[in-house]
N, C-alpha and C positions, 0 to 999 in steps of 0.2 A: 314390589322393590323396596326397600326400607329407604329412607331420605335422610341426609343429614339434618333434617330439619326432625325427625323422630326421634333424633338421639339426645340431640343437643341441650338435656335438662340438667338440673341438677340430681342428682343420681347416687349418692353415696350406699355400699353395699348393705343389705337391708331393708333399703326406704320401700317406698310405694312405688317411685318410678323407676327405682332398680327392677321391680321385680315385673314390672308394664314392659319393660324393654327385655328384659331376658324371655318372656312369655311372645315377644315379636319376633325375637331370634330364634327363637324354637318353632315357631311357624314357616319360617323362609326356611329352615333347615329338613322339617317335614315334608314343605313342599317340592323341596331337592333331593326328596328319598335317603336322606343321611340318618344314621342312626343319632339316636339322644339318647345320652344318660344324664344323670341328676344326680348330683353327688352333696348330701344335706350338710350343711356349713349351720354353725350355731355364734351369731354375731352380735354386737352390741348396737344398737343404734342411739344416735345422742339428739338431744333439743336442747337449748338453749334459751336466756330469756336478760332483758337488760342488767345488768352486774355493774357496782361502782364502789370506791373507796371515796371515806369521806374523813379529813383532817385539816384541824384548826379552821375549822367553819367551813370549807373549801368541799366540793364534790365533784370528783372526773368518774370517766366511762372505763370499765373494764370490761376485755373479751376473753369470758374464759376459754381456757383451755379445751380443747374438743375431747370430750369423753371425761374431762374432769369431774370429781364428788362436787356436790354442792359445800358452801362455807356460808356461814353467818355470825359475824362476831368482832369483840375488839381485843387490840392485843398493843403489845410493844413494836414497833418497825426498828430490822436492822437490816441498814443499808450494808449490801453484800458485794463488794468490788473484789473480793479473792475469797479462796476456798477456806481460808482459816475462819474469816469473817462468818462463814455458816458453822463450823465447828465450834466456835466461840461461842456462838448465840442460839442456845437451844429451845424449842417453846417460844419462839417468835412468829411474827408476821416478817418473812423474810422477803428482801425486794434483791431482784439479783440484776445489777446494772450490765450493760454493754462488755463490761469487759469480760463478764464469765457466759453471755448468751450470744458472742460472737459463731463459734462454732457450732453447725446444726446438730443437734443430739438425737442419737437415735433411740428409738423404743426401747423399755428395758428388754434385755434377753431375745432381740430382732433374731427369728431363726435362720436367716440367710448369713448375714453379717453383724455381728457385735462388737466393738471395739474394747478391749479389756482397758483402755483409760474412761470411756463411758461407764464402765461397770464400778470404776472408783467413784465416779461422780454420784451415781446413784446412792452409792455407799456412804458419801459422806452425807447425802440431803435424807436419807433413813435412819442416820445415828443422831440428826441435829431434831427429829422429829418436831418439824414446823407446824404452828398452825396453817398455814396456808403459804404459797407462793407467788409473788407478783414479777412477773420477769418483764422489761424493759429490752428491747428487742428495734432494731431497725430495718434494714433491706433484706428480704429472705434470697439467701444464694443461688439455690434453683426453682425460684417463681418468683410472681410479680407481688407476694405477699409484703405488705408494711405498713406497721409491725407484723409479725408471724407466732404463731405459738411454737415457744420453746420448748413445752411437753406436749406432746400427742399421743396416747397413752391409755389405755383402759383398766390398764394394769396395775397403775400407781393408786396407793392409797390416801394422798394427801391431794387437797383442793389447790388448783394453780388458774391463773389468770395474767394476761399478758397487755401492755401497751406499749406507746411509743416511747423514745429517749427523753421527753421532757422531763425535767425534774420538777419533779411534786412532793414526794414526802422528805421529811426530815427526820434523819437519825435518831432513833429513841422517844421520838413522840408517839403519842397514842392514833391509832387510825381503827375505823370501823368498817371492814370489809364485807360485800357482798357479794358471793360469786355463785349465778343461780343456773345450774347446769344438771341435768339427769340422761340417766344411760335406762335404756332396758335391753332385756335380752330377746332376741327374736332369730327365727329360723329362715334362713333361703339355702339356696344352692347353687354349688359351681356345676355350668353345664359344660357336656364336650358332645361335639356333635361329630361322630364318627364317622369316615368314607373306607370300607375294606379295602385294600388291594391284594397281588398278586402273592405277595410276600409279607413276612410279620416284622419287618420294617416300616418305620414311623416316621413320617414327617408332620412336626407342629407348625402350624399356622395360628397367631393369638395376636390378641389388641386386649388389653384390658378395657372393663365395661364401666367400672365404676369411676365416680367422681367426688374430689373433695365436698365437701361443706361449702353453700354459699355460692357456687360457680357451676353456670351451663357447662363447661369443660367442652368445649366445640372441639377447641385444637386438641385438648388433652381430657379424653381421647375419644369424643363422637367423631373425629377424623380417620381415627385408626380402626375403630370398629366398623364404622361405614366401607372404608375401602376390606376390611377382612369378608365383611357380607358381598363383595363384588367379586371378591378372587374365588369365591363358592361360586358364585354364579358364572363367573368363567371356565372354571375346571370342571364343569359339570357334566361336559361332554367327552373331556379328555380321558383316553384310557393312561390310568396308572399301577407301577407294578407296586410302588410302595402304598402303606395305608397311612391316612391322613387324619389328624386329630384338628379340626377347629376347636379353638379354644378363646371366645370371651373372657377374659379373666375376672372371678369377681373378689377383687379386693387389694387391688395393688396400692391404691389409695389409703389402704386400711394399716393401723397399727399392727397386726396381728397377720396380713396376707394371707386369711383363712382359705378363700377359694385355691390359692396358689399351692399352700400346704395340703389340700385336700387330694388336688390332682398329683402331688408327688407319692402321696399315699399308695394313688390308686395305681400310677405305672408302677412302683414297686411291688404291693401286692401282687400285682397281673405281670410280672417280670416281663415286661415291655422293652422293646430296644427303638431308643430315640436316636435317629440317624442326624438330624438337624432341626432346627428350632429358628423361623423366621417370624419376631417380633413386630408388630408395627405400632407406634408409639408418637403420637404427635405430629404425623406427617401434614402436609398439603398448605403450609404457612403462607400467606399471600406474600409475594415477591420472591420464593423460595426457588430452590431447586430439590426434587426428591433424592436422598442418600441413604447408602447402605453402610451401616459398618459391618467387620468380621470378627467373629472370635474361634479361635482352635480350626483355622481353615488356612491351609498354605497359599501363600502370595499366586502361584501361580494359578493355583483354582481361583481366587479372588478375580484377577484380570480376566480370566475366563469368563466367568458367571457374570460382571460388569459389561463386559464387550458386546454381549447378546441381546443387551437392553437398548432402549431407545431414549429414557431419558432422567438415565441414572448416575449421581455421581459417588465417589467413594467419601463416605465423611468419618469422623471422628469418633474412636471408641468411648463408648461412656457404659455403666454400669447402676446406674440408678433406674431400672425396668425391670419385667419380668424374664429378660433373658439371662440376669446374673445368677439365677439359681442354679441354672442347668451350665452357662459357662463357666461357673467354679467347679463344675462335676468333668469340665472337659468334653462338654459337649458341642460340637458345631454349631453356630448359632450364625445367624444375619438380622441385623437390625435395622428397620426404614422409618426413617421422620424427615426432617426440615433440616436442610444444610445448615440453616442459620437461625439453628433451633435456641442453641446455648448464647447466642450473640444476640439476639431480637423478640423470637419466639415466646422465649421462656419468661419474661417481662409481662406478660398476659395471663398466664398460667395459673389456677387455682384464685382465681380475681372473678368477679362480674363483668369483667370486660373480655374474657375466654367466648365468645360469642361467634356465630356461623358466619359474619362478616370479615372475619380476621383469616377464614379457610377458603381456598380456592380447591373446588370439587373437580375441575379440569384435572389438576395435580394428582388429585386421589384417583380417579377415573388411567390416567396413563401408570400410576401405581401401582395400580392391580393389575393392569395389563402387562408389564414387565415383571412383576413377582410371578404371576403366571407361568412367566417364559422360563423364570430361574428354577421354579418347581419344576417342572419339565425337564429341566438340563440337570438337575442332580437326581430325579426318578431314579431309583435303583442302583444309584453309585453309593458304596459304603463310605462316609469321611470317620466314622466313629469303629 
């Protein structure tokens, strides 16, 4: 049986740890007689080294933005508090102050949802042709990072780094910037563990397997992956009419969500009908309750599903997860998480503090049992 310890290691998509965990999951799936489908994906792996800014005989550390190109050079500093400051100062080293970085920026042309106002921001930046960009950021709204990378995108052509909001740069002064960041292309897989049912309708049970760089990702989302493996174990002897796809999605924490896009192509090509998606993301936070939220499911069915469980409460809707790409297509979805994730647990995610000590495996075992009950209840019922 896979343990939480086996999974709670830094494991960004394409990394050696990520591939080792994938192998572990495949061995377990094979032992349970599941069909293993491996869909190849091309990704970038990223590495960084100490980076800094030097101005007025003083040096400070900078943090390279994930997947940024490298940069080394001197230039004029432009402090940017408005987008007009960016427009009016081309070919400079731009320093974005907190007024510009307070809203989280989506990766360029993000495939699930890309706001038009974010495209305008990228158009302004690209027209300015900056030498590089330094962003000053505070506390991230959806993780524990402080400061956090404003840019996290391997498709961008300009180099960037980030720092806290302490004032260091002087407008129109000279500065030397060194951003030590490199990417390399690598090949990995999106795996799907298939269990054949008596009809063509498919229930997806998924949990993303990758982590951000710099975190063991115990809550986010080794806990979900552990729960997924327990559900596979719990359902192994149950007779189901529906087919089941158990999916450890590989890329939820990546700017391109490569595994998710590959799977969507796979089901479209094979004309598969998805009856229900159950996504497990960041459950089992110590002191929490197991909670599920519903999407495209009638309230009377929501109440019926919860009433059959032993330890689940109804949670709030949220869309920053793998279920969103299905929910936006009107597919019925259920998301399992910690009921206080956004009040408390979120402050640990994406940081070194996201360790197994903040995860209660008893809650995960209870969740796996309750989700088994839900799967059996919805089996053969057409939601979509």
